[in-house]
N, C-alpha and C positions, 0 to 999 in steps of 0.2 A: 138514709144518706151514706151507709157503710158499705151496702152494694157498691152503690157510686164511687167511692174513693177507691175500693180494690177493682176495680176497673181500670180507672186511672191509673194506679200502681202498676198494673201489668202492660198498661200502655206505654205510662211514662219510661219503664226500664227497656221496653224493646225500642223506643225512642233513642235511647242513651246508646244502644248498642251499635245502632247503624251509623254511616258517616252523615255530618254534617251536610244539608243542602246547598246549593250555592245560589240557584236561582229558582223563583217560584215555581215555575213548570218542571222543575227536577224532583222537587219536594215529594214523601210519600205523604199520600191523602186518603181517602177513601171515595172512589168515584163511583163505585157501585150506588144504585139507586131502587126505591121502589118503584119509579115511575118510569114506564116507557116513553120515548121522545114525543109520541101523541097523547100521553094521558094525561087526565085530571086538571082542571084550572087551579086548582091548589097550589101549582106551581107558582105561579104568578105570587100569590101572596107569602110564598117563602123565600121570596129573593130577598137577598141579603142576610141572611141567617147564615149560621156556622156551626159546622160539627168539628169540636175540639178532638182532633185524634191525629195520630199519624199513620194508623192501618186499620183499626178497630173502634167502637164506640167507646165513647166514656160523657163527654157532657154537650151542653148546647150554647149558642151565643151568637151574636149579633155584630154585624158591619156597622159601626156608629160614628157621629162626628158630634163635635161641642159648635154652639152657634157662633157663626165669624169665623171657623177655621177655615182656611183656603184648601182648595181642591187638590195643590200642589203639596199638601205636608203630607206625611206619611199616614196611611189608613190606620183607624184603631177598632179595636175589637172588647166589646164588653161582655164578660159572663160573671159566675159565681166565684167567691175566692177560694171557694172548697175545690173546684176546678183545677186549681193550676198545679198541684201534685209537689208543692213548695211550703217550706215553713218549718217549724220548730214542734208541731203538735204530731205527732209520730205515734199510729198506734196500727202498724201493717202498713199504710201510707202517710205521706206528708201533707200537712195543712197549716195554715197559717194560727198559732195557738192565740190563746185571748191576750191581749195587749203588743201583739205584734202587728207591724206593717212593712209589708217589703215595697220595696221602690227600686226601679232602674235596673232588673236583673236582666242581663244579658242571655238573651235564649233562642235556642235555633229548632223550630218546632215547624210543623205543617198541619194548618187547618184545610178544612175543607167549606167551600163556599157555596150556595144555593143560588144560581144567577136569575133565576126566573126565566131563561131562554129555553123552550121546548126542546131546541136541537141538542145542547148542550146546558143542560140545568144543573151541572156539577162540576166545580176546578178547585185547583188547588192554590192556595195562599202561604207565603212562606212569613215566619214571626221573628221578629228579631230582638223583642225586649218587652219583659213584664213590667210595665210603668208603675202600676199598682196594684196592691191586692191586700184585702184584710178580711176577718172574722169578727173583728172587735167592732160593737156597734151596729154592725151590716155586714152582709156577706155579698161582698163584690171583688171583682177585677179588671184590669184594664191592659190590654195587650197592645203594643204597636206592632204593625205588620212592615215587610221589607220595602213593599211599592206604595206608591203614593194614592190618593183617592182616584185621581186622572187616570193612573197608568190600570188601576184595576177595572174602571169603567170602561176602559178602551179594550182591553181584553175579556173581561167577562159580562159588561154590562149593569154590573151590582152597582147602585146608589148607596149610601150610606142612611140609616135612619137617624134621625137628629133626638139629641137626648133631651127630655123636658129639662124646664128649669123650676117645674111645680115640688110643691115640698110636702104636698098632702093633699090626699084624692077622697071627696066625697063620696059615702056609701051610696052604691047604684051606679058608679061610673062604670061604663062598658070598655071591657078591655080584651085583646086576643095576646094568645102566647103560641108563638108558632116557634117549631123545636127545628134545628138544624139536623139535629142527630135522628130525630125519628120522622122527618118530614112530613110533620101532620101540626095541625093548627086546634087548640082550644079556646073556646069563646065563652066569656063569663061576665060578671058583676063582680065592682069591690063589695065585699061584704061589711067592712070595717077595718081599722087601723086599731093593732093590739099595741098597747104601750110597751109591753116588754116581752120576748120570747126567750127562753133556753134552751140550750141542747148541747148536752157533755160539758164542754170546759166554757162555751161559747155562750154571751149574752149580748140580745140584738135588742134594739131598742125602735118602735115606731115600724112596727113589721103591717106590711099589708097583708090583708085575708082575703085572697077571692073566693066566690061562692063554689060551690062543689061542681058546676058545670065544667070547671078546669080540673080535670082529672090529670093528675103529673104522676109520673112514675120515673125510675131510676133513668138517668140520662136526658129528662127535661131540665135540669138544674142548669143555673145561666140562661135561660131562653129569656126573653125580653119581653116586659107586659107592654104592650104598645096601646095606647088610646084610640078608643075607636072615632074618637070625638077630632083631637088634633093629630093622629097618626104620628105621634112622637113617643119615643121610650119612657116611660114613666117608672120603670122597675127592672128587678131580675128576680126569675124564679129561684128559690133556694132551697127550701127542704118540707118536707112532708111527715104529718104524723101518721104511722102506719099501725099504731095500736097495742100497746104491750103491757105488762106490769113494773114495766122502769120509766115511767115518766119523767122527762129531761135526760134521757140517757140519747146517743147516737140515734139517729133514724126516728125518733120520739119527742120532737121537741114538746116543750110545755109552755103556756101562757101565764102571765104573771099580772094580775091587774094592780089598779094605781095603791091600794091598801095593803099590798106584797101578797096577795092571796095566788096560790099555784092549782092551775087547774089544766086539763085537757081537752083537746077539742074532739069532735067525730072523727072519725079514723075516716083516712083519704083527705082531712084538712092541708090545704098547701099554704106557703107563706112565702112571700115576696119582700123584696127591699128596695125601698125609694132608690134611684138612681144615685141623685145627688152630687154627681160629678159636674153638672153646669155651675154649682155652687163655687168651685173651685178654677175654674176657665178667667183667662186673662179676656182682654175685648178681641183677641185675634183668634180664639178660641184656643188657647195653647194650655194644656192640664198645669197647674201651679197650685201645689198647696199653700203656698204664701199669701195668694190672693185674700184680700179682705172679705171676710163675710165666709169663706171656705169652712163648711161643716165637718168633713172629713177626719177621722182619727190620722194623726201623723206620726210618725216615727219617735 
């Protein structure tokens, strides 16, 4: 995670040095692609994935919606909390610290969206607000874009992925994890749910552990975990164990069982976090921490 966060710091500093964009088509983003216009059918499976950057690579994300949300509402982007570059944890870069919840921060950034259209499969979208971010209990963030879903679809043909209301995943559930930054897709199954995972100052509960077929690397953080059965977003890619002599340190998360015993997984084991945003949505699909049954940490 540290390598990813250092990359984020450089990108974020550059973004602050340029004039804020006025319109989505004027913002600085990263339209260069690994594909040519006639390449690879994977382009279609990457539709609605996001590269969180202004000029260079940092994290991944996805264009999402909550059930019942109108197409006329401003669009939302889901990613990992440590991808925001905001918060009180500061070790060269900023991220939410333990116990910190960020809400409704006005931010002007540029993201790159994968449209799924062969002729123009990357486009810019403008960001106007960090709606929610935390690394307490789970590693997650939600941005609001400057355009509605209707406007984005008219301009790019991209449609949002639906956030699942599932709060658990049986072992063996098949998922895919498309990365908007790397323009690739990992497919695997859920190996299990770990009661507790720790990394640096953070503690996360009920963390998804995919099988090793999903080989996540720096920049994959924030990618959606999409159920192959429902095609809904069930989680977000968080961290990877890179194997070192410092378990529970940055980039080396450790697992804690129900008896409190700490262990480390096989090198390359990745972890994901249940989206859980659906529990905080009202009947109109609007995000609200005061909704009855909301399970997300509150400020």
